[in-house]
C-alpha positions in Angstrom: 183.1 394.1 85.8 183.6 392.0 82.7 180.9 389.9 81.3 181.9 386.3 80.7 180.6 384.7 77.5 179.7 381.1 77.6 180.1 379.0 74.5 178.7 375.5 73.9 181.4 373.0 73.1 180.2 369.9 71.5 181.3 366.7 73.4 182.5 363.7 71.7 179.8 361.1 71.5 181.2 358.1 73.2 178.5 355.8 72.0 179.3 356.4 68.4 182.9 355.2 69.1 181.5 351.6 69.3 179.7 350.5 66.2 176.1 349.5 66.6 176.7 345.8 65.6 179.6 345.6 68.1 177.4 347.0 70.8 174.7 344.5 70.1 177.2 341.6 70.1 178.7 342.9 73.4 175.2 343.2 75.0 174.2 339.7 73.8 177.3 338.2 75.2 176.7 340.0 78.5 173.1 338.8 78.6 174.2 335.3 77.9 176.8 335.4 80.7 174.2 336.7 83.1 171.7 334.1 82.1 174.3 331.4 82.6 175.0 332.7 86.1 171.2 332.7 86.8 170.9 329.0 85.7 173.9 328.1 87.8 172.2 329.8 90.8 169.1 327.6 90.1 171.4 324.6 90.0 172.8 325.5 93.5 169.3 326.1 94.8 168.3 322.7 93.7 171.3 321.2 95.5 170.2 323.0 98.6 166.6 321.7 98.3 167.9 318.2 97.7 170.1 318.4 100.9 167.1 319.7 102.9 164.9 317.0 101.6 167.4 314.3 102.5 167.5 315.6 106.0 163.7 315.4 106.3 163.5 312.0 104.5 166.0 310.6 107.0 164.6 312.5 110.0 162.7 309.5 111.4 159.5 309.5 113.2 159.7 313.1 114.2 158.5 314.0 110.7 155.1 313.0 109.3 155.1 310.1 106.9 153.7 312.1 104.1 156.4 314.8 104.5 159.2 312.2 104.4 157.7 310.6 101.3 157.5 314.0 99.5 161.1 314.7 100.6 162.3 311.4 99.1 160.6 312.2 95.8 162.1 315.7 95.8 165.6 314.2 96.3 165.2 312.2 93.1 163.6 315.0 91.2 165.9 317.8 92.1 169.0 315.6 91.6 167.7 314.7 88.1 166.8 318.3 87.2 170.2 319.6 88.5 172.0 317.1 86.3 169.9 318.1 83.3 170.8 321.8 83.9 174.4 320.9 84.2 174.3 319.1 80.8 172.5 322.0 79.2 175.1 324.5 80.5 178.0 322.4 79.3 176.4 322.1 75.8 175.7 325.8 75.6 179.3 326.7 76.8 180.6 325.4 73.5 178.7 328.0 71.5 
């Protein structure tokens, strides 16, 4: 029976292939892209809230007066906020 000898072979460090500054820039870009997606998701959610509020506001007597009034206010507020987010996103896209 022969005894096998194990030797340690150093592996190439894949992280050192990318400079630290390049890695930071890549991660910042990735974080910025993810944050943009997150804000876009908020924009979509606000559109959904606005649609739901419109249904309640126009729902007639089946809905309590106070609920219809809050829904009307939400429509204006969410539309305004969504437009503001859209402007913010368009401004930040130019960076």
